[in-house]
C-alpha positions in Angstrom: 0.0 0.0 0.0 1.2 3.5 -0.8 2.0 6.1 1.8 1.0 9.8 1.6 2.2 12.6 3.8 0.4 15.9 4.1 1.8 19.2 5.4 -0.7 21.0 7.6 -0.6 24.5 8.8 -0.3 24.9 12.6 -3.9 26.1 13.0 -5.4 23.0 11.4 -3.0 20.8 13.2 -4.0 22.2 16.5 -7.7 21.9 15.7 -7.2 18.2 14.7 -5.3 17.6 17.9 -8.5 18.4 19.9 -9.9 15.2 18.4 -7.2 12.8 19.4 -9.6 10.0 19.4 -10.1 10.3 15.6 -7.9 8.1 13.4 -7.2 10.6 10.7 -5.5 8.1 8.4 -8.6 5.8 8.4 -10.9 8.8 7.8 -8.9 10.1 4.9 -8.5 6.7 3.4 -12.3 6.1 3.5 -12.9 9.5 1.9 -10.4 8.8 -0.9 -11.9 5.4 -1.6 -15.4 6.9 -1.8 -14.2 9.7 -4.1 -12.5 7.1 -6.3 -15.7 5.0 -6.5 -17.7 8.1 -7.5 -15.1 9.0 -10.1 -15.2 5.5 -11.6 -19.0 5.7 -11.7 -18.9 9.0 -13.4 -16.4 7.7 -16.0 -18.5 4.7 -16.6 -21.6 6.8 -17.2 -19.7 9.2 -19.5 -18.5 6.3 -21.6 -22.0 4.8 -21.9 -23.6 4.5 -25.3 -26.4 6.8 -24.4 -24.1 9.5 -23.2 -21.9 9.2 -26.3 -25.0 9.6 -28.5 -26.0 12.8 -26.5 -22.4 14.1 -26.9 -22.5 13.6 -30.7 -26.0 15.2 -30.9 -24.9 18.3 -28.9 -21.7 18.7 -30.9 -23.7 18.4 -34.2 -26.2 21.0 -33.0 -23.4 23.4 -31.9 -21.7 23.0 -35.3 -24.9 23.7 -37.2 -25.6 26.8 -35.1 -22.1 28.1 -35.7 -22.2 27.4 -39.4 -25.5 29.3 -39.7 -24.2 32.2 -37.7 -21.0 32.4 -39.8 -23.0 32.6 -43.0 -25.2 35.3 -41.5 -22.1 37.3 -40.5 -20.6 37.0 -44.0 -23.9 38.3 -45.5 -23.9 41.2 -43.1 -20.3 42.1 -44.0 -21.0 42.0 -47.8 
């Protein structure tokens, strides 16, 4: 297992010392594991077929809107 070290300012270190009964390593580990799980879930959803179709559709709509706007600007300049 990897090891991480954090540098804390004195104020935070003092506030944490008030809770000596808290195992900060376990708490941080649990938070990081939960964040990783949420991140993996987000990546899975973004890579889903439904999301990919939505991305393609929105990119297509954006390109169409820009293309129409560019033609309109060209006509206004002429």
